[in-house]
C-alpha positions in Angstrom: 66.8 50.0 -73.9 67.7 52.4 -76.6 68.3 55.3 -74.3 69.6 57.6 -77.2 66.3 57.2 -79.0 64.2 57.9 -76.0 66.2 61.1 -75.4 65.6 62.2 -78.7 61.9 61.7 -78.5 61.1 62.6 -75.0 58.8 65.6 -75.0 57.4 65.0 -78.5 53.5 65.4 -78.4 51.8 61.9 -78.6 49.6 63.3 -81.5 52.7 63.8 -83.7 53.8 60.1 -83.2 50.1 59.0 -83.6 49.9 60.8 -87.0 53.3 59.3 -88.3 52.2 55.8 -87.3 48.7 56.3 -89.0 50.4 57.7 -92.2 52.9 54.7 -92.7 50.3 52.2 -91.7 47.7 53.4 -94.1 48.7 50.9 -96.8 49.5 48.2 -94.3 45.8 48.6 -92.9 44.1 48.2 -96.2 46.3 45.4 -97.8 45.0 41.6 -97.6 47.1 39.1 -95.9 47.2 35.3 -95.8 48.1 35.3 -92.1 47.3 37.7 -89.3 51.1 37.8 -88.2 51.9 39.3 -91.7 49.8 42.3 -90.8 51.2 42.7 -87.4 54.8 42.8 -89.0 53.7 45.4 -91.5 52.2 47.6 -88.7 55.3 47.2 -86.6 57.2 48.2 -89.5 55.1 51.5 -89.8 55.7 52.3 -86.1 59.4 51.8 -86.6 59.5 54.2 -89.4 57.4 56.8 -87.6 59.8 56.7 -84.7 62.7 57.0 -87.0 61.3 60.0 -88.7 60.4 61.8 -85.6 63.9 61.1 -84.1 65.4 62.5 -87.3 63.3 65.6 -86.9 61.7 65.5 -90.5 58.2 64.8 -89.5 57.7 66.5 -86.1 55.3 68.9 -85.0 55.4 71.0 -88.1 53.7 68.1 -90.2 50.1 69.4 -91.2 47.3 67.9 -89.1 49.6 65.6 -87.3 50.1 67.5 -84.0 46.9 66.4 -82.6 46.2 63.0 -84.3 44.3 60.5 -82.2 45.7 57.3 -81.3 45.4 54.5 -84.1 42.6 52.0 -83.2 45.1 49.1 -84.0 48.1 50.4 -81.6 46.9 49.0 -78.4 45.9 45.6 -79.8 49.3 45.5 -81.7 51.2 46.2 -78.4 49.2 43.5 -76.5 49.8 40.9 -79.2 53.6 41.6 -79.4 53.8 41.4 -75.5 51.9 37.9 -75.6 54.3 36.6 -78.3 57.4 37.9 -76.5 56.2 36.2 -73.2 56.0 32.9 -74.7 58.8 32.8 -77.4 62.4 33.4 -76.4 63.5 34.1 -80.0 61.5 37.3 -80.2 64.8 39.2 -79.8 64.3 42.8 -78.8 60.4 43.2 -79.1 60.2 44.5 -75.6 62.4 47.4 -76.5 60.1 48.8 -79.0 57.1 48.2 -76.6 58.9 49.8 -73.4 59.9 53.0 -75.7 56.2 53.4 -76.6 55.3 53.0 -73.0 57.9 55.6 -71.7 56.8 57.9 -74.5 53.0 58.0 -73.3 51.8 56.4 -76.3 50.4 53.2 -74.6 49.6 52.3 -71.0 50.6 48.9 -69.8 50.3 47.0 -66.4 53.4 45.2 -65.1 51.4 41.8 -65.1 53.0 38.4 -65.8 52.8 38.6 -69.5 54.7 41.9 -69.3 57.4 40.7 -67.1 58.1 37.5 -69.1 58.2 39.6 -72.5 60.9 41.6 -70.6 62.7 38.4 -69.7 62.4 37.3 -73.3 63.4 40.3 -75.3 65.0 43.0 -73.5 67.8 42.6 -75.7 71.6 42.7 -75.0 73.2 45.0 -72.8 70.5 44.4 -70.0 72.4 46.1 -67.2 72.9 49.3 -69.0 69.2 49.3 -70.2 68.1 49.0 -66.8 70.4 51.6 -65.3 68.9 54.0 -67.8 65.2 53.2 -67.0 64.9 53.2 -63.2 61.0 53.1 -63.4 61.2 49.8 -65.2 63.2 48.5 -62.3 60.7 49.7 -59.8 57.7 48.4 -61.7 58.9 45.2 -63.3 62.3 43.9 -62.5 61.9 42.9 -59.1 58.8 40.8 -60.3 61.0 38.4 -62.2 61.5 36.9 -58.7 57.6 36.2 -58.7 56.8 35.1 -62.1 57.9 31.6 -63.1 57.4 31.4 -66.8 57.4 28.2 -68.6 58.0 26.8 -72.1 60.6 28.7 -73.9 60.6 31.7 -71.6 62.0 31.8 -68.2 65.2 33.1 -66.5 66.5 29.5 -66.8 65.8 29.1 -70.4 66.9 32.5 -71.4 70.2 32.3 -69.7 70.9 28.9 -70.6 70.5 29.6 -74.3 71.4 33.3 -74.2 74.8 33.1 -72.4 73.9 33.9 -68.7 73.0 37.5 -69.7 70.3 38.0 -66.9 72.5 36.6 -63.9 75.4 38.7 -65.3 73.0 41.7 -65.3 71.9 41.2 -61.7 75.6 40.6 -60.6 76.6 43.9 -62.1 73.6 45.9 -60.8 74.2 44.4 -57.5 77.8 45.4 -57.4 77.5 48.8 -58.6 74.6 49.6 -56.1 71.8 50.0 -58.6 70.0 47.0 -56.9 70.5 46.5 -53.0 72.4 43.3 -52.4 70.3 42.3 -49.3 67.3 42.6 -51.3 68.6 40.6 -54.1 69.6 37.7 -51.7 66.2 37.8 -50.1 64.5 37.8 -53.3 66.3 34.7 -54.6 65.3 32.8 -51.5 61.8 34.1 -51.7 61.6 32.6 -55.3 62.9 29.4 -54.1 60.0 29.2 -51.5 57.4 29.5 -54.4 56.0 26.4 -56.4 58.4 26.7 -59.2 59.4 23.6 -61.1 62.9 22.3 -60.2 64.3 23.2 -63.5 63.5 27.0 -63.1 64.0 27.0 -59.3 67.6 26.1 -59.9 68.3 29.6 -61.5 67.6 31.6 -58.2 69.7 29.3 -56.1 72.6 29.6 -58.6 72.2 33.3 -58.7 72.1 33.6 -54.8 75.6 31.4 -54.7 76.9 33.7 -57.7 76.5 36.8 -55.5 79.1 35.1 -53.1 77.2 36.3 -49.9 79.5 36.8 -47.0 79.1 35.0 -43.6 77.3 38.0 -42.2 75.0 38.1 -45.2 74.1 34.2 -45.0 73.5 34.6 -41.4 71.2 37.4 -42.1 69.4 35.0 -44.6 69.0 32.0 -42.2 65.2 32.7 -41.5 64.7 32.4 -45.5 66.9 29.4 -45.6 65.1 27.8 -42.7 61.7 28.3 -44.7 63.2 26.3 -47.6 63.8 23.1 -45.6 60.4 21.9 -46.5 60.4 22.9 -50.1 59.0 20.6 -52.8 62.2 20.6 -55.0 64.9 18.5 -53.4 67.7 20.6 -54.8 66.3 23.5 -53.1 66.2 21.7 -49.6 69.8 20.7 -50.2 70.8 24.3 -50.9 69.1 25.4 -47.7 70.9 22.8 -45.5 74.2 23.8 -46.8 73.5 27.2 -46.2 72.5 26.6 -42.6 75.5 24.3 -42.1 77.4 27.5 -43.2 75.6 29.6 -40.5 76.2 26.8 -37.9 79.9 26.8 -38.4 80.1 30.5 -38.0 78.5 29.9 -34.5 75.5 31.8 -35.2 72.7 29.3 -35.8 69.2 29.8 -34.2 69.3 26.2 -33.3 65.7 25.8 -31.7 63.9 27.3 -34.8 66.2 25.3 -37.2 65.6 22.0 -35.5 61.9 22.4 -35.3 61.9 22.5 -39.2 64.7 20.1 -40.0 62.9 16.8 -39.8 61.4 17.5 -43.3 64.9 17.8 -44.9 65.8 14.4 -43.7 63.3 12.7 -45.8 64.4 14.3 -49.1 65.1 11.6 -51.6 68.9 12.5 -52.2 70.6 10.7 -49.3 73.3 13.4 -49.3 70.8 16.1 -48.2 69.4 13.9 -45.5 72.9 13.0 -44.0 73.7 16.6 -44.0 70.7 17.4 -42.1 71.5 14.8 -39.6 75.1 16.2 -39.3 73.5 19.7 -38.7 71.2 18.0 -36.1 74.2 16.2 -34.3 76.0 19.6 -34.0 73.0 20.8 -31.6 72.7 17.5 -29.7 74.5 18.7 -26.6 72.3 21.5 -25.9 69.1 20.1 -27.4 69.1 16.4 -27.2 65.2 16.0 -27.4 64.8 18.2 -30.5 67.8 16.3 -32.1 66.1 13.0 -31.4 63.0 14.2 -33.0 64.8 15.1 -36.1 66.6 11.6 -36.1 63.4 9.8 -35.5 62.0 11.2 -38.7 65.0 10.2 -40.6 64.3 6.6 -39.8 61.6 6.9 -42.3 64.0 7.5 -45.1 64.2 4.8 -47.8 68.2 4.8 -48.1 69.9 2.4 -45.5 72.7 4.9 -44.9 70.3 7.5 -43.7 68.7 4.8 -41.5 72.0 3.8 -40.1 73.0 7.4 -39.3 69.6 8.2 -37.6 69.9 5.1 -35.5 73.2 6.0 -34.3 72.3 9.6 -33.7 69.3 8.3 -31.5 71.5 6.0 -29.8 73.9 8.7 -28.7 71.0 10.7 -27.5 69.9 7.8 -25.3 66.8 6.8 -27.3 67.6 3.4 -28.6 64.0 2.4 -27.6 62.7 4.5 -30.5 64.8 2.8 -33.0 63.3 -0.7 -31.8 59.8 0.7 -32.1 60.6 1.9 -35.5 61.9 -1.3 -36.7 59.2 -2.0 -39.4 60.3 1.1 -41.1 63.8 0.1 -41.6 65.3 -2.0 -44.3 66.0 -5.7 -43.6 69.6 -5.1 -44.0 69.7 -2.2 -41.4 67.3 -4.2 -39.0 69.8 -7.1 -39.4 72.6 -5.0 -38.4 70.9 -3.6 -35.3 70.1 -7.0 -34.1 66.5 -6.7 -34.7 64.4 -9.4 -36.2 63.9 -9.7 -39.9 60.7 -11.3 -41.0 61.2 -13.7 -43.9 58.7 -14.1 -46.7 57.5 -17.3 -48.1 57.4 -18.4 -51.7 55.9 -16.0 -54.3 52.3 -15.6 -53.7 49.8 -16.7 -56.6 47.5 -14.2 -58.1 44.6 -15.7 -60.1 43.5 -14.6 -63.6 42.1 -16.6 -66.3 43.5 -17.7 -69.7 46.1 -20.3 -70.8 49.0 -17.8 -70.9 48.3 -16.6 -67.3 49.7 -20.0 -66.1 53.5 -18.8 -66.9 53.4 -20.7 -70.1 53.8 -18.8 -73.4 50.4 -19.6 -75.0 51.6 -19.2 -78.4 54.7 -21.5 -78.4 54.1 -23.7 -75.3 57.5 -22.8 -73.7 58.2 -21.3 -70.4 60.1 -18.3 -69.4 63.0 -17.8 -67.0 62.6 -18.8 -63.3 62.5 -16.2 -60.7 65.1 -15.8 -57.9 68.5 -17.0 -58.5 67.4 -19.5 -61.2 65.2 -22.0 -59.5 61.6 -21.3 -58.7 60.9 -20.8 -55.0 57.2 -21.7 -55.2 54.0 -20.9 -57.2 54.7 -17.8 -59.1 52.5 -14.7 -59.7 50.7 -15.2 -63.2 50.3 -12.6 -65.7 47.0 -10.6 -65.9 45.3 -10.9 -69.2 42.7 -8.4 -70.4 39.2 -9.9 -69.8 36.5 -11.0 -72.3 34.6 -8.1 -73.8 31.3 -7.6 -71.9 28.4 -7.8 -74.4 26.6 -4.6 -75.2 22.8 -4.7 -74.5 20.9 -2.6 -76.9 19.7 0.0 -74.2 23.3 0.6 -73.4 24.8 0.9 -76.9 24.4 4.7 -77.2 26.1 5.3 -73.9 28.9 2.9 -74.7 29.6 4.2 -78.1 29.6 7.9 -76.6 32.4 6.6 -74.3 34.6 5.5 -77.1 34.0 9.0 -79.0 36.0 10.3 -76.0 38.2 7.5 -75.1 38.7 4.6 -77.5 41.9 3.1 -75.6 40.0 0.0 -74.3 40.4 -2.5 -77.1 38.2 -5.0 -75.6 35.3 -2.5 -75.4 35.9 -1.4 -78.8 35.4 -5.1 -80.0 32.2 -5.5 -77.9 30.8 -2.3 -79.5 31.7 -3.3 -82.9 29.9 -6.7 -82.4 26.8 -4.9 -81.3 27.0 -2.4 -84.2 26.5 -5.2 -86.8 22.9 -5.8 -85.6 20.1 -4.3 -87.8 18.2 -1.0 -87.0 21.1 0.1 -84.5 21.2 3.6 -86.6 18.2 4.8 -84.7 19.7 4.5 -81.3 22.7 6.4 -82.5 20.9 9.4 -83.8 21.4 11.4 -80.4 25.2 11.0 -81.0 25.2 12.8 -84.4 26.2 16.1 -83.2 28.9 14.7 -80.7 30.3 12.5 -83.6 30.6 15.5 -85.9 32.4 17.5 -83.2 34.9 14.6 -82.8 35.6 14.5 -86.4 36.2 18.2 -86.4 38.4 17.9 -83.4 40.7 15.3 -85.1 43.3 17.7 -87.0 43.8 19.6 -83.7 45.1 16.5 -82.0 48.5 15.0 -81.7 47.3 12.1 -83.9 45.8 14.3 -86.5 42.4 13.6 -88.4 42.9 9.6 -88.3 42.8 9.3 -84.4 40.8 6.3 -83.4 37.9 8.3 -81.8 37.5 10.1 -85.0 37.3 6.7 -86.8 34.5 5.6 -84.4 32.7 9.0 -85.0 32.8 8.2 -88.8 31.1 4.7 -88.1 28.4 6.6 -86.2 27.8 9.1 -88.9 27.6 6.5 -91.6 24.9 4.4 -89.5 22.8 7.5 -89.1 23.1 8.4 -92.9 25.5 11.3 -92.3 28.5 11.5 -94.9 31.7 11.9 -93.3 35.3 12.4 -95.0 37.4 9.4 -94.8 40.7 9.7 -92.8 43.4 7.0 -93.6 46.1 6.6 -90.9 49.7 6.1 -91.9 50.4 2.6 -90.7 48.9 -0.6 -92.4 48.0 -2.1 -89.0 45.8 1.1 -88.2 44.3 0.9 -91.9 43.4 -2.8 -91.1 41.3 -1.7 -88.0 39.7 1.1 -90.1 38.7 -1.5 -92.7 37.2 -3.7 -90.1 34.9 -0.7 -88.9 34.1 0.1 -92.4 32.8 -3.4 -93.2 30.4 -4.0 -90.2 27.3 -3.8 -92.1 28.2 -5.8 -95.2 26.8 -8.9 -93.7 24.1 -9.7 -91.1 26.2 -12.7 -89.5 28.0 -12.1 -86.4 31.6 -11.0 -86.1 34.1 -13.7 -86.2 36.9 -11.8 -84.4 35.3 -10.8 -81.2 37.4 -12.3 -78.5 35.7 -15.1 -76.3 38.8 -15.9 -74.1 41.1 -13.7 -71.9 43.9 -12.2 -73.5 42.1 -11.1 -76.8 41.9 -14.7 -78.1 39.4 -16.4 -80.3 38.7 -20.1 -79.6 38.6 -22.4 -82.6 35.2 -23.6 -81.5 33.9 -19.9 -81.6 35.4 -19.3 -85.1 33.8 -22.4 -86.4 30.5 -21.7 -85.0 30.5 -18.1 -86.1 31.3 -19.4 -89.8 28.4 -21.8 -89.6 26.1 -18.7 -88.8 27.3 -16.7 -91.9 24.5 -16.5 -94.5 26.7 -15.2 -97.2 30.5 -15.0 -97.5 32.2 -13.8 -94.3 33.6 -10.2 -94.0 37.0 -10.1 -95.4 39.0 -8.2 -93.0 36.9 -9.8 -89.9 38.0 -13.2 -90.8 41.6 -12.2 -91.3 41.3 -10.7 -87.5 39.8 -13.9 -86.3 42.4 -16.1 -87.8 45.2 -13.9 -86.3 43.5 -14.3 -82.9 43.0 -18.0 -83.1 43.9 -19.7 -79.8 46.5 -22.5 -80.2 44.4 -24.9 -78.1 41.3 -26.8 -79.3 42.0 -26.6 -82.9 41.7 -30.3 -83.8 38.6 -31.0 -81.9 36.9 -28.0 -83.7 37.3 -29.8 -87.1 36.7 -33.3 -85.8 33.2 -33.5 -87.4 32.2 -32.9 -91.0 32.4 -29.1 -91.2 32.3 -27.2 -94.5 35.3 -24.5 -93.9 37.3 -22.2 -96.2 40.5 -23.9 -97.2 42.4 -21.3 -95.3 40.5 -21.7 -92.2 40.9 -25.5 -92.3 44.8 -25.1 -92.7 45.0 -22.8 -89.7 42.9 -25.5 -87.5 44.9 -28.6 -88.6 47.9 -27.4 -90.5 47.2 -29.6 -93.6 47.8 -28.3 -97.1 44.5 -29.2 -99.2 45.1 -31.2 -102.2 45.7 -29.1 -105.3 42.9 -29.7 -107.9 43.8 -30.7 -111.6 44.6 -27.7 -113.7 44.2 -25.2 -110.9 47.3 -23.2 -109.4 47.7 -21.6 -106.1 45.5 -21.9 -102.9 41.8 -21.3 -102.8 40.5 -18.0 -101.4 42.2 -14.6 -100.8 45.8 -14.6 -100.1 45.3 -12.4 -97.0 43.4 -15.4 -95.4 46.3 -17.8 -95.9 48.8 -15.3 -94.7 46.7 -14.8 -91.6 46.2 -18.6 -91.3 50.1 -19.1 -91.5 50.5 -16.3 -88.7 48.0 -18.1 -86.5 50.4 -21.1 -86.2 53.7 -19.3 -85.5 55.2 -16.1 -84.4 57.7 -14.2 -86.6 60.5 -16.4 -87.8 64.0 -15.1 -86.9 64.6 -13.6 -90.3 61.3 -11.7 -90.4 61.2 -10.5 -86.6 61.7 -6.9 -85.8 65.6 -6.2 -85.1 66.5 -3.6 -82.4 69.8 -1.8 -82.6 70.9 1.0 -80.1 73.9 2.6 -78.8 75.2 5.0 -75.9 76.3 8.4 -77.1 77.9 11.4 -75.2 76.7 14.9 -75.6 79.0 17.7 -74.3 78.1 21.4 -73.7 79.1 24.5 -71.8 76.8 25.9 -69.1 77.7 28.8 -66.8 81.2 28.6 -67.8 81.7 24.9 -67.2 81.8 22.0 -69.6 79.3 19.5 -68.9 78.7 16.0 -70.1 75.9 13.5 -70.4 75.1 10.1 -72.0 72.1 9.1 -73.6 70.9 5.9 -75.7 69.5 6.0 -79.2 67.6 3.2 -80.9 66.3 2.1 -84.2 63.9 -0.7 -85.0 64.4 -2.3 -88.4 61.6 -4.1 -90.2 62.0 -6.1 -93.6 58.9 -7.7 -94.4 57.2 -5.7 -97.2 57.6 -2.5 -99.2 54.1 -1.6 -99.4 51.9 -3.9 -97.2 48.3 -4.5 -98.1 45.6 -3.2 -95.6 44.4 -6.8 -95.1 47.8 -8.1 -94.2 48.6 -6.2 -91.1 51.3 -8.4 -89.5 53.4 -7.4 -92.7 55.5 -4.5 -91.4 57.0 -1.9 -93.6 60.6 -2.4 -94.6 62.1 0.4 -93.0 64.3 1.5 -90.1 62.5 3.6 -87.6 64.1 5.9 -85.0 63.2 8.4 -82.5 62.4 11.0 -84.8 59.4 9.1 -86.0 61.0 8.0 -89.5 60.2 4.7 -90.8 56.9 2.7 -89.8 56.7 4.1 -86.3 55.1 7.1 -84.8 55.7 9.1 -81.6 52.0 9.7 -81.2 49.5 6.9 -81.4 47.6 7.2 -78.3 44.3 5.2 -78.2 45.6 3.1 -81.2 48.2 1.3 -79.1 45.6 -1.2 -77.2 44.0 -2.0 -80.6 47.3 -2.6 -82.5 48.5 -4.9 -79.5 45.2 -6.8 -79.9 45.6 -7.6 -83.7 47.9 -10.6 -83.2 48.1 -12.2 -79.8 50.6 -14.6 -80.9 53.5 -12.2 -80.9 54.2 -9.1 -79.0 57.0 -8.0 -81.5 54.5 -7.0 -84.0 52.9 -4.2 -82.1 56.1 -3.2 -80.4 57.8 -2.7 -83.7 55.3 0.2 -84.0 55.2 1.5 -80.6 58.3 0.7 -78.5 60.6 3.5 -79.7 59.1 6.2 -77.4 59.5 3.9 -74.4 63.1 3.0 -75.4 64.0 6.7 -75.6 62.1 7.6 -72.2 65.1 7.2 -69.9 66.7 10.1 -72.1 64.0 12.5 -72.2 62.5 14.8 -69.6 59.1 15.5 -71.5 56.2 13.3 -70.7 55.3 10.9 -73.7 51.9 9.7 -73.3 52.4 6.7 -75.3 55.0 5.4 -73.0 52.5 4.0 -70.4 50.0 2.8 -73.0 52.8 0.7 -74.6 54.0 -0.6 -71.2 50.4 -1.6 -70.2 49.6 -3.3 -73.6 52.9 -5.3 -73.2 52.1 -6.4 -69.7 48.9 -7.9 -70.8 50.2 -9.4 -74.2 49.7 -13.3 -74.0 52.0 -14.0 -77.0 55.8 -14.4 -77.7 57.9 -11.8 -75.9 61.1 -11.4 -78.0 64.0 -8.9 -77.8 61.9 -5.9 -78.3 59.7 -6.9 -75.3 62.8 -7.2 -72.9 64.5 -4.0 -74.1 61.0 -2.1 -73.6 60.6 -3.4 -70.2 64.2 -2.6 -69.2 63.6 1.1 -70.6 60.4 1.4 -68.8 62.1 0.5 -65.5 64.7 3.3 -66.5 62.4 6.0 -67.5 62.9 9.6 -66.4 59.4 10.0 -65.5 58.5 8.2 -62.2 54.9 7.7 -63.4 56.2 5.9 -66.4 58.5 3.6 -64.2 55.3 2.7 -62.1 53.8 1.2 -65.2 57.0 -0.7 -66.0 56.9 -2.1 -62.3 53.5 -3.5 -63.1 54.7 -4.9 -66.4 57.8 -6.4 -64.6 55.5 -8.2 -62.2 53.4 -9.6 -65.1 56.1 -10.5 -67.3 59.2 -11.1 -65.4 58.0 -12.3 -62.0 55.6 -14.6 -63.9 58.5 -16.1 -66.0 56.9 -14.7 -69.3 60.2 -12.7 -70.1 63.5 -14.3 -69.3 65.3 -12.3 -66.4 68.6 -12.7 -68.1 67.4 -10.9 -71.2 66.2 -8.0 -69.0 69.4 -7.9 -67.2 71.5 -7.9 -70.5 69.3 -5.1 -71.8 69.9 -2.8 -68.5 73.7 -3.7 -68.5 74.0 -2.8 -72.1 72.8 0.8 -71.5 73.9 1.2 -68.1 76.2 4.3 -69.0 72.9 6.2 -70.0 70.2 4.7 -67.7 70.9 5.7 -63.9 71.1 2.8 -61.6 69.2 4.8 -59.0 66.1 4.5 -61.2 66.5 0.9 -61.4 66.8 0.7 -57.6 63.8 2.7 -57.2 61.6 0.8 -59.5 62.9 -2.7 -58.2 62.1 -1.7 -54.7 58.5 -1.0 -55.6 58.4 -4.3 -57.4 59.8 -6.2 -54.5 57.0 -5.3 -52.1 54.4 -7.0 -54.5 53.7 -10.7 -54.2 56.7 -12.5 -56.1 58.4 -9.3 -56.7 61.2 -10.1 -54.2 62.2 -13.2 -55.9 62.0 -11.7 -59.4 64.1 -8.8 -57.9 66.8 -11.1 -56.5 66.7 -13.0 -60.0 67.3 -9.9 -61.9 70.0 -8.5 -59.7 71.8 -11.7 -59.7 72.1 -11.7 -63.4 72.6 -7.8 -63.8 75.3 -6.9 -61.1 78.2 -9.1 -62.7 77.7 -7.4 -65.9 78.4 -4.0 -64.4 81.7 -2.3 -63.8 82.8 -2.1 -60.0 82.7 1.6 -59.9 79.2 1.8 -61.7 77.3 4.9 -60.3 74.3 3.8 -57.9 75.9 0.4 -57.3 75.6 0.6 -53.7 71.8 1.0 -53.7 71.5 -2.0 -56.0 73.5 -4.1 -53.6 71.7 -2.9 -50.7 68.4 -3.7 -52.3 69.7 -7.3 -53.1 70.8 -7.9 -49.5 67.5 -6.6 -48.3 65.5 -9.0 -50.4 67.8 -12.1 -49.7 67.1 -11.4 -46.1 63.4 -11.2 -46.6 63.6 -14.4 -48.7 65.9 -16.2 -46.0 68.2 -16.8 -48.8 71.9 -16.3 -49.7 74.0 -15.2 -52.6 74.8 -18.5 -53.9 75.3 -17.8 -57.8 79.0 -18.5 -58.7 79.3 -15.7 -61.1 77.7 -13.4 -58.6 80.0 -14.3 -55.7 83.0 -14.0 -58.0 82.1 -10.4 -58.9 81.3 -9.5 -55.3 84.8 -10.6 -54.4 86.2 -8.3 -56.9 84.9 -5.3 -55.0 87.4 -3.9 -52.6 88.1 -0.7 -50.5 85.9 1.3 -47.9 83.2 2.4 -50.3 79.6 1.6 -49.3 79.2 -1.0 -52.2 82.2 -2.8 -51.2 81.1 -3.2 -47.5 77.7 -4.5 -48.7 79.5 -7.0 -51.0 81.3 -8.3 -47.9 78.2 -8.7 -46.2 76.7 -10.4 -49.0 79.6 -13.0 -49.1 78.9 -13.6 -45.6 
């Protein structure tokens, strides 16, 4: 706070300052501006000039007519907008200083609400401690509220200190040291903030500040009630902080044991095993005087997923004379711990079979006729799970058309539903049934530019079709990718013919059978729709083609080539093939996936980022990727499998977008023969997901589309699945687990390829995430076998000191026990033998070797 300016202005009648503001703002108020913020900047400059003049004494009370000037009508609104901006934008610099000066001078009246507090956090400026010392009223009214207001986005104590050099924490330490702020209240406020529902990222500032205050033993003892309340906190780091604080109290011999043991069970279930083990050690220290309460804590800890915690809890229960509790809770223990405790381990049989339809659902690649990698340790242990494929689109009855179109206007992410509606829209006189959707379709078109995908989002394309069918003109919106524009062209040609669509799938997985294609062509009164025939050829199922042309059927030459592979005889004096080039390209693509020289290529590397935080140098590793395609410079919209020649990276350059949303299932359905096509457009956000904390909505959509794709799965597919299992967001990993069961457990993706991708980026992809993902996968039918197979290939590729190795080894041992198998793979056994020492990983390795 500029205390000198306040001292110079205090006592100045508000009317004088209002008059100066009005004088300097006269021109600004009458001027025209392109943006509203430009007017606000001009008005703020007028305020600053008025304050400067009053401070200099040249425009004070003697100015004619200004001593009783009313408050400018724009002043309150200007201040409110300045506070709102400062409360959301860290780079607002010192905007709060001006606002607070106006408030102290009585020129505006403000409530210390959340916006006010966050604006202070964001833009109090440098020298915070001195500014607060000179303004005790601000301390009383607003400063203590920073322990109640979390903030978010750019503005929070965590963010401002992280990027502003720890200025706020330093200010609190200084004010606590000189007595401006009471230390005990500061410590209590930090603990109270940790007890609120703040996000983990922002909650960490308060625990770090508490520790930076270096509380004495007496102060920590006085805080133990607040620490106990944090044992059930939602943020694991907060629980760890509380347990460590209570351990310190216990070592000082002043722990309130009964009250602590009552709340301690929650801490034993925190995901981090270190916290749970610390909680058990704290309980053990009270075992002599409170054995019953300690046994209750240990009983709760048996439910922790980590075997080390289960072992410690079982040992503590045995020491308390409650071994019967361990036996009764045997079902909650991992197979490895049950085995060590002499409890029975129920072995599971061969992988169960789940049924879906479709050729590719048998575990065989329908496009190539080849089988994927085997599960387990390299040989099948019985019937595998089969891949779930998208079902056939349900036909749309005329009375249901408007309702189903309306659903697509809100969410067009179901590719099968989009195909079903398209098939219904070719019927004559459907426009009348869509008239009630006119207003909604207009609203969807208008909303497009405000979405992440922009005006070309897929619901907007559906809305344009609706408007055309009801006779309402709508501006076109061409998407950036040729494959997207191909879908738009299909939507635009629906009414070009009265015949049925050829590309509507009639088989699971988005396939069009050869018989359906031939029958549909026979029903065309005129030439087939151009893009519709291209789409049908790209979706042509490999089976049943020869039977479809067994009779004397008149077919376009490109279609006949797609069915029998025979080039038509060249006619005299004619060159080239009969029919559009796009038909022939689609016919060729219907017979084979991308050849090696055309297939998208993935490149990636692990990088290191180093920075200084709170005076300490920190390092993190992350992986970066690029997808290179090289088929065409400017692909035509009727050749969607031709990819733009480019290298696409995480910033959205090249032929890829970080925001495709509803488009992803539609892109995946264009060419069922080869998943690498749609992955070249969509996989980068998934590959980046292990290195980002933000939620990327395209990640689960891509993983779900990959899981149900029936075609060839190449290097992009294996890397995408591996990245999904490693994603930062747990919800993304759950989608990857489903994809793993569909693709890896069923044999559609070779397990060695997934293992190689995981190992290559292991320095940047935490193994603990793999363990969590694979633990979930192992619970599903066939998942245990696939988990063992993946770990068998993965572990020998990891260094012996890899972080999180112990959890992977525990998982492998648990699943081998469940399957009643042993580690027999030679490469795995050799690697296990290389682990030595007393670590948990080395101990489990010796158990695996028998």
